[in-house]
PyMOL Python script that loads the backbone (N, CA, C, O; Angstrom):
from pymol import cmd

cmd.read_pdbstr("""\
ATOM      1  N   MET A   1      -7.479 151.094-193.723  1.00  0.00           N
ATOM      2  CA  MET A   1      -8.632 150.098-194.038  1.00  0.00           C
ATOM      3  C   MET A   1      -8.620 150.375-195.674  1.00  0.00           C
ATOM      4  O   MET A   1      -8.331 151.424-196.249  1.00  0.00           O
ATOM      5  N   GLU A   2      -9.005 149.169-196.213  1.00  0.00           N
ATOM      6  CA  GLU A   2      -8.956 149.252-197.798  1.00  0.00           C
ATOM      7  C   GLU A   2     -10.483 148.665-198.008  1.00  0.00           C
ATOM      8  O   GLU A   2     -11.061 147.846-197.294  1.00  0.00           O
ATOM      9  N   ASN A   3     -10.903 149.234-199.034  1.00  0.00           N
ATOM     10  CA  ASN A   3     -12.176 148.794-199.560  1.00  0.00           C
ATOM     11  C   ASN A   3     -12.105 147.998-201.193  1.00  0.00           C
ATOM     12  O   ASN A   3     -11.881 148.557-202.267  1.00  0.00           O
ATOM     13  N   ASN A   4     -12.305 146.914-201.006  1.00  0.00           N
ATOM     14  CA  ASN A   4     -12.226 145.935-202.123  1.00  0.00           C
ATOM     15  C   ASN A   4     -13.515 146.368-202.972  1.00  0.00           C
ATOM     16  O   ASN A   4     -14.248 147.300-202.644  1.00  0.00           O
ATOM     17  N   ASN A   5     -13.708 145.504-204.199  1.00  0.00           N
ATOM     18  CA  ASN A   5     -14.910 145.699-204.952  1.00  0.00           C
ATOM     19  C   ASN A   5     -16.081 144.800-204.500  1.00  0.00           C
ATOM     20  O   ASN A   5     -17.202 144.884-205.002  1.00  0.00           O
ATOM     21  N   ASN A   6     -15.773 143.994-203.588  1.00  0.00           N
ATOM     22  CA  ASN A   6     -16.981 143.219-203.047  1.00  0.00           C
ATOM     23  C   ASN A   6     -17.644 143.582-201.995  1.00  0.00           C
ATOM     24  O   ASN A   6     -18.476 142.835-201.480  1.00  0.00           O
ATOM     25  N   ASN A   7     -17.316 144.984-201.453  1.00  0.00           N
ATOM     26  CA  ASN A   7     -17.786 145.661-200.352  1.00  0.00           C
ATOM     27  C   ASN A   7     -17.491 145.175-199.043  1.00  0.00           C
ATOM     28  O   ASN A   7     -18.199 145.370-198.055  1.00  0.00           O
ATOM     29  N   VAL A   8     -16.195 144.401-199.075  1.00  0.00           N
ATOM     30  CA  VAL A   8     -15.731 143.784-197.904  1.00  0.00           C
ATOM     31  C   VAL A   8     -14.525 144.900-197.403  1.00  0.00           C
ATOM     32  O   VAL A   8     -13.673 145.296-198.198  1.00  0.00           O
ATOM     33  N   VAL A   9     -14.568 145.280-196.196  1.00  0.00           N
ATOM     34  CA  VAL A   9     -13.794 146.087-195.570  1.00  0.00           C
ATOM     35  C   VAL A   9     -12.625 145.272-194.794  1.00  0.00           C
ATOM     36  O   VAL A   9     -12.911 144.558-193.834  1.00  0.00           O
ATOM     37  N   ILE A  10     -11.379 145.406-195.229  1.00  0.00           N
ATOM     38  CA  ILE A  10     -10.234 144.873-194.760  1.00  0.00           C
ATOM     39  C   ILE A  10      -9.453 145.890-193.829  1.00  0.00           C
ATOM     40  O   ILE A  10      -8.981 146.943-194.259  1.00  0.00           O
ATOM     41  N   ILE A  11      -9.368 145.493-192.568  1.00  0.00           N
ATOM     42  CA  ILE A  11      -8.577 146.160-191.696  1.00  0.00           C
ATOM     43  C   ILE A  11      -7.163 145.742-191.663  1.00  0.00           C
ATOM     44  O   ILE A  11      -6.844 144.584-191.394  1.00  0.00           O
ATOM     45  N   THR A  12      -6.253 146.737-191.952  1.00  0.00           N
ATOM     46  CA  THR A  12      -4.892 146.493-191.935  1.00  0.00           C
ATOM     47  C   THR A  12      -4.326 146.859-190.481  1.00  0.00           C
ATOM     48  O   THR A  12      -4.882 147.753-189.842  1.00  0.00           O
ATOM     49  N   PRO A  13      -3.390 146.277-190.034  1.00  0.00           N
ATOM     50  CA  PRO A  13      -2.897 146.514-188.898  1.00  0.00           C
ATOM     51  C   PRO A  13      -2.101 147.994-188.958  1.00  0.00           C
ATOM     52  O   PRO A  13      -1.577 148.367-190.007  1.00  0.00           O
ATOM     53  N   ASN A  14      -2.066 148.724-187.849  1.00  0.00           N
ATOM     54  CA  ASN A  14      -1.284 149.967-187.937  1.00  0.00           C
ATOM     55  C   ASN A  14      -0.095 149.920-187.198  1.00  0.00           C
ATOM     56  O   ASN A  14       0.062 148.819-186.669  1.00  0.00           O
ATOM     57  N   ASN A  15       0.733 150.671-186.991  1.00  0.00           N
ATOM     58  CA  ASN A  15       2.003 150.438-186.492  1.00  0.00           C
ATOM     59  C   ASN A  15       2.027 151.340-185.071  1.00  0.00           C
ATOM     60  O   ASN A  15       3.062 151.799-184.587  1.00  0.00           O
ATOM     61  N   ASN A  16       0.684 151.502-184.500  1.00  0.00           N
ATOM     62  CA  ASN A  16       0.920 152.150-183.167  1.00  0.00           C
ATOM     63  C   ASN A  16       1.142 151.095-182.283  1.00  0.00           C
ATOM     64  O   ASN A  16       0.849 149.930-182.549  1.00  0.00           O
ATOM     65  N   ASP A  17       1.791 151.568-180.953  1.00  0.00           N
ATOM     66  CA  ASP A  17       2.123 150.742-179.964  1.00  0.00           C
ATOM     67  C   ASP A  17       0.928 150.560-178.904  1.00  0.00           C
ATOM     68  O   ASP A  17       0.633 151.475-178.136  1.00  0.00           O
ATOM     69  N   ASP A  18       0.419 149.621-178.907  1.00  0.00           N
ATOM     70  CA  ASP A  18      -0.956 149.668-178.070  1.00  0.00           C
ATOM     71  C   ASP A  18      -0.393 149.204-176.470  1.00  0.00           C
ATOM     72  O   ASP A  18      -1.117 149.258-175.476  1.00  0.00           O
ATOM     73  N   TYR A  19       0.714 148.850-176.461  1.00  0.00           N
ATOM     74  CA  TYR A  19       1.213 148.381-174.994  1.00  0.00           C
ATOM     75  C   TYR A  19       1.906 149.472-174.394  1.00  0.00           C
ATOM     76  O   TYR A  19       2.707 149.233-173.491  1.00  0.00           O
ATOM     77  N   LYS A  20       1.665 150.853-174.851  1.00  0.00           N
ATOM     78  CA  LYS A  20       2.518 151.950-174.127  1.00  0.00           C
ATOM     79  C   LYS A  20       2.013 152.183-172.780  1.00  0.00           C
ATOM     80  O   LYS A  20       2.787 152.485-171.872  1.00  0.00           O
ATOM     81  N   THR A  21       0.530 152.038-172.566  1.00  0.00           N
ATOM     82  CA  THR A  21       0.027 152.162-171.253  1.00  0.00           C
ATOM     83  C   THR A  21       0.432 150.991-170.303  1.00  0.00           C
ATOM     84  O   THR A  21       0.692 151.214-169.120  1.00  0.00           O
ATOM     85  N   VAL A  22       0.475 149.847-170.795  1.00  0.00           N
ATOM     86  CA  VAL A  22       0.779 148.617-169.829  1.00  0.00           C
ATOM     87  C   VAL A  22       2.472 149.039-169.522  1.00  0.00           C
ATOM     88  O   VAL A  22       2.861 148.907-168.362  1.00  0.00           O
ATOM     89  N   CYS A  23       3.249 149.437-170.357  1.00  0.00           N
ATOM     90  CA  CYS A  23       4.344 149.745-169.963  1.00  0.00           C
ATOM     91  C   CYS A  23       4.608 150.750-168.933  1.00  0.00           C
ATOM     92  O   CYS A  23       5.415 150.615-168.013  1.00  0.00           O
ATOM     93  N   LEU A  24       3.897 151.728-169.148  1.00  0.00           N
ATOM     94  CA  LEU A  24       3.917 153.117-168.166  1.00  0.00           C
ATOM     95  C   LEU A  24       3.295 152.663-166.796  1.00  0.00           C
ATOM     96  O   LEU A  24       3.847 153.007-165.750  1.00  0.00           O
ATOM     97  N   LEU A  25       2.144 151.886-166.783  1.00  0.00           N
ATOM     98  CA  LEU A  25       1.571 151.253-165.682  1.00  0.00           C
ATOM     99  C   LEU A  25       2.613 150.440-164.944  1.00  0.00           C
ATOM    100  O   LEU A  25       2.636 150.537-163.717  1.00  0.00           O
ATOM    101  N   ALA A  26       3.413 149.708-165.514  1.00  0.00           N
ATOM    102  CA  ALA A  26       4.336 148.705-164.935  1.00  0.00           C
ATOM    103  C   ALA A  26       5.374 149.711-164.159  1.00  0.00           C
ATOM    104  O   ALA A  26       5.675 149.523-162.980  1.00  0.00           O
ATOM    105  N   LEU A  27       5.858 150.728-164.889  1.00  0.00           N
ATOM    106  CA  LEU A  27       6.879 151.480-164.252  1.00  0.00           C
ATOM    107  C   LEU A  27       6.184 152.315-162.980  1.00  0.00           C
ATOM    108  O   LEU A  27       6.906 152.519-162.004  1.00  0.00           O
ATOM    109  N   ILE A  28       4.873 152.782-162.959  1.00  0.00           N
ATOM    110  CA  ILE A  28       4.061 153.616-161.958  1.00  0.00           C
ATOM    111  C   ILE A  28       4.206 152.579-160.842  1.00  0.00           C
ATOM    112  O   ILE A  28       4.785 152.868-159.795  1.00  0.00           O
ATOM    113  N   PHE A  29       3.659 151.327-161.076  1.00  0.00           N
ATOM    114  CA  PHE A  29       3.476 150.338-160.106  1.00  0.00           C
ATOM    115  C   PHE A  29       4.794 149.744-159.416  1.00  0.00           C
ATOM    116  O   PHE A  29       4.821 149.202-158.311  1.00  0.00           O
ATOM    117  N   GLY A  30       5.884 149.949-160.276  1.00  0.00           N
ATOM    118  CA  GLY A  30       7.031 149.485-159.526  1.00  0.00           C
ATOM    119  C   GLY A  30       7.509 150.625-158.748  1.00  0.00           C
ATOM    120  O   GLY A  30       8.050 150.298-157.692  1.00  0.00           O
ATOM    121  N   ILE A  31       7.463 151.645-158.947  1.00  0.00           N
ATOM    122  CA  ILE A  31       8.025 152.777-158.260  1.00  0.00           C
ATOM    123  C   ILE A  31       7.161 153.000-156.969  1.00  0.00           C
ATOM    124  O   ILE A  31       7.663 153.222-155.867  1.00  0.00           O
ATOM    125  N   SER A  32       5.851 152.922-157.205  1.00  0.00           N
ATOM    126  CA  SER A  32       4.881 153.037-156.049  1.00  0.00           C
ATOM    127  C   SER A  32       4.970 151.881-154.913  1.00  0.00           C
ATOM    128  O   SER A  32       4.534 151.971-153.765  1.00  0.00           O
ATOM    129  N   GLY A  33       5.569 150.883-155.442  1.00  0.00           N
ATOM    130  CA  GLY A  33       5.773 149.598-154.637  1.00  0.00           C
ATOM    131  C   GLY A  33       6.601 149.966-153.543  1.00  0.00           C
ATOM    132  O   GLY A  33       6.289 149.490-152.451  1.00  0.00           O
ATOM    133  N   PHE A  34       7.629 150.741-153.610  1.00  0.00           N
ATOM    134  CA  PHE A  34       8.338 151.068-152.638  1.00  0.00           C
ATOM    135  C   PHE A  34       7.597 152.036-151.467  1.00  0.00           C
ATOM    136  O   PHE A  34       8.043 152.128-150.323  1.00  0.00           O
ATOM    137  N   LEU A  35       6.521 152.666-151.894  1.00  0.00           N
ATOM    138  CA  LEU A  35       5.924 153.677-150.918  1.00  0.00           C
ATOM    139  C   LEU A  35       4.710 152.707-150.320  1.00  0.00           C
ATOM    140  O   LEU A  35       4.496 152.685-149.108  1.00  0.00           O
ATOM    141  N   ILE A  36       4.079 152.062-151.072  1.00  0.00           N
ATOM    142  CA  ILE A  36       2.910 151.226-150.438  1.00  0.00           C
ATOM    143  C   ILE A  36       2.706 149.987-151.272  1.00  0.00           C
ATOM    144  O   ILE A  36       2.708 149.937-152.502  1.00  0.00           O
ATOM    145  N   ASN A  37       2.532 149.015-150.441  1.00  0.00           N
ATOM    146  CA  ASN A  37       2.698 147.541-150.927  1.00  0.00           C
ATOM    147  C   ASN A  37       1.944 146.684-150.220  1.00  0.00           C
ATOM    148  O   ASN A  37       2.593 145.854-149.584  1.00  0.00           O
ATOM    149  N   PRO A  38       0.495 146.615-150.112  1.00  0.00           N
ATOM    150  CA  PRO A  38      -0.103 145.794-149.271  1.00  0.00           C
ATOM    151  C   PRO A  38      -0.321 144.240-150.132  1.00  0.00           C
ATOM    152  O   PRO A  38      -0.803 144.016-151.243  1.00  0.00           O
ATOM    153  N   LEU A  39       0.173 143.451-149.243  1.00  0.00           N
ATOM    154  CA  LEU A  39       0.052 142.084-149.606  1.00  0.00           C
ATOM    155  C   LEU A  39       0.919 141.879-150.933  1.00  0.00           C
ATOM    156  O   LEU A  39       0.610 140.950-151.679  1.00  0.00           O
ATOM    157  N   TYR A  40       1.900 142.640-151.225  1.00  0.00           N
ATOM    158  CA  TYR A  40       2.781 142.616-152.435  1.00  0.00           C
ATOM    159  C   TYR A  40       2.124 142.621-153.683  1.00  0.00           C
ATOM    160  O   TYR A  40       2.610 142.148-154.710  1.00  0.00           O
ATOM    161  N   LEU A  41       0.725 143.298-153.568  1.00  0.00           N
ATOM    162  CA  LEU A  41      -0.048 143.176-154.819  1.00  0.00           C
ATOM    163  C   LEU A  41       0.531 144.255-155.829  1.00  0.00           C
ATOM    164  O   LEU A  41       0.522 143.941-157.019  1.00  0.00           O
ATOM    165  N   VAL A  42       0.949 145.282-155.530  1.00  0.00           N
ATOM    166  CA  VAL A  42       1.545 146.488-156.308  1.00  0.00           C
ATOM    167  C   VAL A  42       2.819 145.738-157.031  1.00  0.00           C
ATOM    168  O   VAL A  42       2.827 145.709-158.262  1.00  0.00           O
ATOM    169  N   SER A  43       3.849 145.156-156.328  1.00  0.00           N
ATOM    170  CA  SER A  43       4.829 144.701-156.790  1.00  0.00           C
ATOM    171  C   SER A  43       4.572 143.411-157.877  1.00  0.00           C
ATOM    172  O   SER A  43       5.287 143.225-158.862  1.00  0.00           O
ATOM    173  N   ILE A  44       3.501 142.627-157.530  1.00  0.00           N
ATOM    174  CA  ILE A  44       3.342 141.562-158.406  1.00  0.00           C
ATOM    175  C   ILE A  44       2.527 142.036-159.634  1.00  0.00           C
ATOM    176  O   ILE A  44       2.667 141.402-160.680  1.00  0.00           O
ATOM    177  N   ALA A  45       1.605 143.202-159.595  1.00  0.00           N
ATOM    178  CA  ALA A  45       1.122 143.872-160.740  1.00  0.00           C
ATOM    179  C   ALA A  45       2.333 144.529-161.486  1.00  0.00           C
ATOM    180  O   ALA A  45       2.251 144.549-162.714  1.00  0.00           O
ATOM    181  N   ALA A  46       3.250 144.974-161.002  1.00  0.00           N
ATOM    182  CA  ALA A  46       4.383 145.729-161.679  1.00  0.00           C
ATOM    183  C   ALA A  46       5.178 144.694-162.440  1.00  0.00           C
ATOM    184  O   ALA A  46       5.686 144.992-163.521  1.00  0.00           O
ATOM    185  N   ILE A  47       5.310 143.430-161.891  1.00  0.00           N
ATOM    186  CA  ILE A  47       6.264 142.366-162.503  1.00  0.00           C
ATOM    187  C   ILE A  47       5.430 141.832-163.664  1.00  0.00           C
ATOM    188  O   ILE A  47       5.985 141.574-164.732  1.00  0.00           O
ATOM    189  N   VAL A  48       4.025 141.642-163.488  1.00  0.00           N
ATOM    190  CA  VAL A  48       3.189 140.982-164.699  1.00  0.00           C
ATOM    191  C   VAL A  48       3.146 142.060-165.931  1.00  0.00           C
ATOM    192  O   VAL A  48       3.310 141.812-167.126  1.00  0.00           O
ATOM    193  N   LEU A  49       2.878 143.333-165.312  1.00  0.00           N
ATOM    194  CA  LEU A  49       2.617 144.292-166.514  1.00  0.00           C
ATOM    195  C   LEU A  49       3.809 144.626-167.190  1.00  0.00           C
ATOM    196  O   LEU A  49       3.752 144.950-168.376  1.00  0.00           O
ATOM    197  N   GLY A  50       5.114 144.581-166.454  1.00  0.00           N
ATOM    198  CA  GLY A  50       6.323 144.760-166.988  1.00  0.00           C
ATOM    199  C   GLY A  50       6.724 143.461-168.066  1.00  0.00           C
ATOM    200  O   GLY A  50       7.361 143.652-169.102  1.00  0.00           O
ATOM    201  N   ILE A  51       6.328 142.382-167.709  1.00  0.00           N
ATOM    202  CA  ILE A  51       6.767 141.157-168.574  1.00  0.00           C
ATOM    203  C   ILE A  51       5.872 141.274-169.590  1.00  0.00           C
ATOM    204  O   ILE A  51       6.319 141.120-170.726  1.00  0.00           O
ATOM    205  N   VAL A  52       4.602 141.534-169.442  1.00  0.00           N
ATOM    206  CA  VAL A  52       3.613 141.600-170.656  1.00  0.00           C
ATOM    207  C   VAL A  52       3.980 142.807-171.584  1.00  0.00           C
ATOM    208  O   VAL A  52       4.004 142.618-172.801  1.00  0.00           O
ATOM    209  N   GLY A  53       4.221 143.843-171.144  1.00  0.00           N
ATOM    210  CA  GLY A  53       4.795 144.998-171.885  1.00  0.00           C
ATOM    211  C   GLY A  53       6.030 144.679-172.685  1.00  0.00           C
ATOM    212  O   GLY A  53       6.120 144.950-173.882  1.00  0.00           O
ATOM    213  N   GLN A  54       7.096 144.022-171.895  1.00  0.00           N
ATOM    214  CA  GLN A  54       8.306 143.804-172.637  1.00  0.00           C
ATOM    215  C   GLN A  54       8.224 142.774-173.774  1.00  0.00           C
ATOM    216  O   GLN A  54       8.995 142.785-174.734  1.00  0.00           O
ATOM    217  N   LEU A  55       7.277 141.925-173.606  1.00  0.00           N
ATOM    218  CA  LEU A  55       7.128 140.754-174.760  1.00  0.00           C
ATOM    219  C   LEU A  55       6.348 141.322-175.735  1.00  0.00           C
ATOM    220  O   LEU A  55       6.615 140.906-176.863  1.00  0.00           O
ATOM    221  N   ASN A  56       5.534 142.080-175.674  1.00  0.00           N
ATOM    222  CA  ASN A  56       4.480 142.691-176.702  1.00  0.00           C
ATOM    223  C   ASN A  56       4.535 144.077-177.453  1.00  0.00           C
ATOM    224  O   ASN A  56       3.908 144.441-178.448  1.00  0.00           O
ATOM    225  N   SER A  57       5.554 144.804-176.615  1.00  0.00           N
ATOM    226  CA  SER A  57       5.810 146.209-177.033  1.00  0.00           C
ATOM    227  C   SER A  57       6.850 146.138-178.187  1.00  0.00           C
ATOM    228  O   SER A  57       7.580 145.162-178.359  1.00  0.00           O
ATOM    229  N   GLN A  58       6.855 147.039-178.814  1.00  0.00           N
ATOM    230  CA  GLN A  58       8.033 147.275-179.959  1.00  0.00           C
ATOM    231  C   GLN A  58       8.899 148.465-179.668  1.00  0.00           C
ATOM    232  O   GLN A  58      10.088 148.487-179.986  1.00  0.00           O
ATOM    233  N   THR A  59       8.228 149.553-179.000  1.00  0.00           N
ATOM    234  CA  THR A  59       8.960 150.758-178.973  1.00  0.00           C
ATOM    235  C   THR A  59       9.308 150.942-177.365  1.00  0.00           C
ATOM    236  O   THR A  59      10.325 151.565-177.060  1.00  0.00           O
ATOM    237  N   HIS A  60       8.481 150.410-176.381  1.00  0.00           N
ATOM    238  CA  HIS A  60       8.586 150.739-175.079  1.00  0.00           C
ATOM    239  C   HIS A  60       9.108 149.655-174.295  1.00  0.00           C
ATOM    240  O   HIS A  60       8.667 149.518-173.154  1.00  0.00           O
ATOM    241  N   LYS A  61       9.961 148.880-174.723  1.00  0.00           N
ATOM    242  CA  LYS A  61      10.672 147.657-174.051  1.00  0.00           C
ATOM    243  C   LYS A  61      11.500 148.169-172.792  1.00  0.00           C
ATOM    244  O   LYS A  61      11.499 147.459-171.786  1.00  0.00           O
ATOM    245  N   ASN A  62      12.126 149.230-172.797  1.00  0.00           N
ATOM    246  CA  ASN A  62      12.949 149.671-171.809  1.00  0.00           C
ATOM    247  C   ASN A  62      11.948 150.215-170.453  1.00  0.00           C
ATOM    248  O   ASN A  62      12.235 150.077-169.264  1.00  0.00           O
ATOM    249  N   LEU A  63      11.019 150.700-170.875  1.00  0.00           N
ATOM    250  CA  LEU A  63       9.966 151.243-169.845  1.00  0.00           C
ATOM    251  C   LEU A  63       9.436 150.017-169.114  1.00  0.00           C
ATOM    252  O   LEU A  63       9.341 150.026-167.886  1.00  0.00           O
ATOM    253  N   ALA A  64       9.099 148.989-169.830  1.00  0.00           N
ATOM    254  CA  ALA A  64       8.490 147.815-169.349  1.00  0.00           C
ATOM    255  C   ALA A  64       9.492 147.041-168.525  1.00  0.00           C
ATOM    256  O   ALA A  64       9.184 146.292-167.598  1.00  0.00           O
ATOM    257  N   MET A  65      10.813 147.306-168.976  1.00  0.00           N
ATOM    258  CA  MET A  65      11.970 146.461-167.925  1.00  0.00           C
ATOM    259  C   MET A  65      12.094 147.247-166.878  1.00  0.00           C
ATOM    260  O   MET A  65      12.145 146.642-165.806  1.00  0.00           O
ATOM    261  N   ALA A  66      12.168 148.520-166.826  1.00  0.00           N
ATOM    262  CA  ALA A  66      12.463 149.251-165.643  1.00  0.00           C
ATOM    263  C   ALA A  66      11.225 149.157-164.837  1.00  0.00           C
ATOM    264  O   ALA A  66      11.320 149.347-163.625  1.00  0.00           O
ATOM    265  N   GLY A  67      10.076 148.889-165.362  1.00  0.00           N
ATOM    266  CA  GLY A  67       8.874 148.622-164.497  1.00  0.00           C
ATOM    267  C   GLY A  67       8.960 147.262-163.593  1.00  0.00           C
ATOM    268  O   GLY A  67       8.752 147.291-162.380  1.00  0.00           O
ATOM    269  N   TRP A  68       9.303 146.010-164.341  1.00  0.00           N
ATOM    270  CA  TRP A  68       9.283 144.910-163.582  1.00  0.00           C
ATOM    271  C   TRP A  68      10.723 144.723-162.733  1.00  0.00           C
ATOM    272  O   TRP A  68      10.847 143.900-161.826  1.00  0.00           O
ATOM    273  N   ILE A  69      11.715 145.567-163.152  1.00  0.00           N
ATOM    274  CA  ILE A  69      12.771 145.499-162.158  1.00  0.00           C
ATOM    275  C   ILE A  69      12.548 146.222-160.928  1.00  0.00           C
ATOM    276  O   ILE A  69      12.963 145.727-159.880  1.00  0.00           O
ATOM    277  N   CYS A  70      11.874 147.459-160.923  1.00  0.00           N
ATOM    278  CA  CYS A  70      11.495 148.166-159.866  1.00  0.00           C
ATOM    279  C   CYS A  70      10.465 147.437-158.949  1.00  0.00           C
ATOM    280  O   CYS A  70      10.499 147.509-157.721  1.00  0.00           O
ATOM    281  N   GLY A  71       9.456 146.660-159.732  1.00  0.00           N
ATOM    282  CA  GLY A  71       8.477 145.926-159.003  1.00  0.00           C
ATOM    283  C   GLY A  71       9.154 144.900-158.157  1.00  0.00           C
ATOM    284  O   GLY A  71       8.765 144.694-157.007  1.00  0.00           O
ATOM    285  N   ALA A  72      10.241 144.192-158.732  1.00  0.00           N
ATOM    286  CA  ALA A  72      11.018 142.953-158.205  1.00  0.00           C
ATOM    287  C   ALA A  72      11.730 143.553-156.901  1.00  0.00           C
ATOM    288  O   ALA A  72      11.706 143.029-155.788  1.00  0.00           O
ATOM    289  N   ALA A  73      12.340 144.696-157.232  1.00  0.00           N
ATOM    290  CA  ALA A  73      13.301 145.308-156.115  1.00  0.00           C
ATOM    291  C   ALA A  73      12.338 145.788-154.839  1.00  0.00           C
ATOM    292  O   ALA A  73      12.747 145.702-153.682  1.00  0.00           O
ATOM    293  N   SER A  74      11.253 146.210-155.114  1.00  0.00           N
ATOM    294  CA  SER A  74      10.351 146.715-154.067  1.00  0.00           C
ATOM    295  C   SER A  74       9.803 145.473-153.284  1.00  0.00           C
ATOM    296  O   SER A  74       9.616 145.498-152.067  1.00  0.00           O
ATOM    297  N   MET A  75       9.567 144.423-154.051  1.00  0.00           N
ATOM    298  CA  MET A  75       9.047 143.162-153.602  1.00  0.00           C
ATOM    299  C   MET A  75      10.180 142.610-152.467  1.00  0.00           C
ATOM    300  O   MET A  75       9.812 142.219-151.359  1.00  0.00           O
ATOM    301  N   VAL A  76      11.377 142.624-152.814  1.00  0.00           N
ATOM    302  CA  VAL A  76      12.571 142.238-151.991  1.00  0.00           C
ATOM    303  C   VAL A  76      12.597 143.035-150.719  1.00  0.00           C
ATOM    304  O   VAL A  76      12.600 142.551-149.587  1.00  0.00           O
ATOM    305  N   VAL A  77      12.616 144.408-151.052  1.00  0.00           N
ATOM    306  CA  VAL A  77      12.713 145.298-149.909  1.00  0.00           C
ATOM    307  C   VAL A  77      11.339 145.347-149.155  1.00  0.00           C
ATOM    308  O   VAL A  77      11.382 145.962-148.089  1.00  0.00           O
ATOM    309  N   GLN A  78      10.373 144.920-149.438  1.00  0.00           N
ATOM    310  CA  GLN A  78       9.181 144.656-148.587  1.00  0.00           C
ATOM    311  C   GLN A  78       9.244 143.407-147.705  1.00  0.00           C
ATOM    312  O   GLN A  78       8.696 143.291-146.609  1.00  0.00           O
ATOM    313  N   PHE A  79       9.989 142.487-148.334  1.00  0.00           N
ATOM    314  CA  PHE A  79       9.921 141.181-147.534  1.00  0.00           C
ATOM    315  C   PHE A  79      11.006 141.245-146.547  1.00  0.00           C
ATOM    316  O   PHE A  79      10.933 140.633-145.481  1.00  0.00           O
ATOM    317  N   ILE A  80      12.081 142.024-146.901  1.00  0.00           N
ATOM    318  CA  ILE A  80      13.009 142.193-145.799  1.00  0.00           C
ATOM    319  C   ILE A  80      12.466 142.864-144.731  1.00  0.00           C
ATOM    320  O   ILE A  80      12.738 142.451-143.604  1.00  0.00           O
ATOM    321  N   LEU A  81      11.605 144.016-144.894  1.00  0.00           N
ATOM    322  CA  LEU A  81      11.210 144.726-143.792  1.00  0.00           C
ATOM    323  C   LEU A  81      10.172 144.059-143.267  1.00  0.00           C
ATOM    324  O   LEU A  81       9.940 144.418-142.113  1.00  0.00           O
ATOM    325  N   ASP A  82       9.278 143.010-143.782  1.00  0.00           N
ATOM    326  CA  ASP A  82       8.540 142.201-142.967  1.00  0.00           C
ATOM    327  C   ASP A  82       9.075 141.182-142.215  1.00  0.00           C
ATOM    328  O   ASP A  82       8.462 140.664-141.281  1.00  0.00           O
ATOM    329  N   ILE A  83      10.394 140.800-142.631  1.00  0.00           N
ATOM    330  CA  ILE A  83      11.284 139.870-141.699  1.00  0.00           C
ATOM    331  C   ILE A  83      11.683 140.626-140.623  1.00  0.00           C
ATOM    332  O   ILE A  83      11.556 140.063-139.535  1.00  0.00           O
ATOM    333  N   PHE A  84      12.231 141.992-140.613  1.00  0.00           N
ATOM    334  CA  PHE A  84      12.660 142.560-139.591  1.00  0.00           C
ATOM    335  C   PHE A  84      11.674 142.969-138.488  1.00  0.00           C
ATOM    336  O   PHE A  84      11.942 142.989-137.287  1.00  0.00           O
ATOM    337  N   CYS A  85      10.419 143.315-139.087  1.00  0.00           N
ATOM    338  CA  CYS A  85       9.286 143.497-138.201  1.00  0.00           C
ATOM    339  C   CYS A  85       8.634 142.354-137.530  1.00  0.00           C
ATOM    340  O   CYS A  85       8.006 142.501-136.481  1.00  0.00           O
ATOM    341  N   THR A  86       8.782 141.179-138.145  1.00  0.00           N
ATOM    342  CA  THR A  86       8.317 139.958-137.504  1.00  0.00           C
ATOM    343  C   THR A  86       9.146 139.597-136.460  1.00  0.00           C
ATOM    344  O   THR A  86       8.669 139.470-135.332  1.00  0.00           O
ATOM    345  N   PHE A  87      10.438 139.396-136.697  1.00  0.00           N
ATOM    346  CA  PHE A  87      11.308 138.822-135.845  1.00  0.00           C
ATOM    347  C   PHE A  87      12.042 139.785-134.649  1.00  0.00           C
ATOM    348  O   PHE A  87      12.999 139.437-133.958  1.00  0.00           O
ATOM    349  N   GLY A  88      11.327 141.101-134.593  1.00  0.00           N
ATOM    350  CA  GLY A  88      11.669 142.095-133.332  1.00  0.00           C
ATOM    351  C   GLY A  88      12.726 143.144-133.631  1.00  0.00           C
ATOM    352  O   GLY A  88      13.045 143.971-132.777  1.00  0.00           O
ATOM    353  N   ALA A  89      13.208 143.115-134.702  1.00  0.00           N
ATOM    354  CA  ALA A  89      14.025 144.303-135.070  1.00  0.00           C
ATOM    355  C   ALA A  89      13.091 145.695-135.474  1.00  0.00           C
ATOM    356  O   ALA A  89      13.152 146.212-136.590  1.00  0.00           O
ATOM    357  N   GLY A  90      12.301 146.155-134.465  1.00  0.00           N
ATOM    358  CA  GLY A  90      11.318 147.083-134.545  1.00  0.00           C
ATOM    359  C   GLY A  90      11.693 148.599-134.893  1.00  0.00           C
ATOM    360  O   GLY A  90      10.854 149.498-134.823  1.00  0.00           O
ATOM    361  N   ILE A  91      13.122 148.826-135.301  1.00  0.00           N
ATOM    362  CA  ILE A  91      13.436 150.150-135.739  1.00  0.00           C
ATOM    363  C   ILE A  91      12.822 150.394-137.081  1.00  0.00           C
ATOM    364  O   ILE A  91      12.579 151.563-137.382  1.00  0.00           O
ATOM    365  N   PHE A  92      12.549 149.456-137.906  1.00  0.00           N
ATOM    366  CA  PHE A  92      12.053 149.679-139.268  1.00  0.00           C
ATOM    367  C   PHE A  92      10.453 149.918-139.300  1.00  0.00           C
ATOM    368  O   PHE A  92       9.878 150.536-140.195  1.00  0.00           O
ATOM    369  N   CYS A  93       9.835 149.335-138.188  1.00  0.00           N
ATOM    370  CA  CYS A  93       8.445 149.256-138.130  1.00  0.00           C
ATOM    371  C   CYS A  93       7.614 150.569-137.804  1.00  0.00           C
ATOM    372  O   CYS A  93       6.385 150.524-137.748  1.00  0.00           O
TER     373      CYS A  93
END
""", "prot")
cmd.dss("prot")
cmd.show_as("cartoon", "prot")
cmd.util.cbc("prot")
cmd.orient("prot")
């Protein structure tokens, strides 16, 4: 913050990465999507948070990318298990 002569405060942006939490949540949701995934909501949240974090974060892009990849993979696994359970291959249900 700088103080000019006219008593106007100018707020300068800092270099802190505000999207660290978003990237971390994407990874947490992506991994937990393999364990519990009601209506694919956890996977969708992981994908959305991962993409937002990857586009906006400067330092945690890899964390965000791992989050949305895990979210997409957990969505595919859940979809395959839903198909097996629906059409009678009950060994996975």
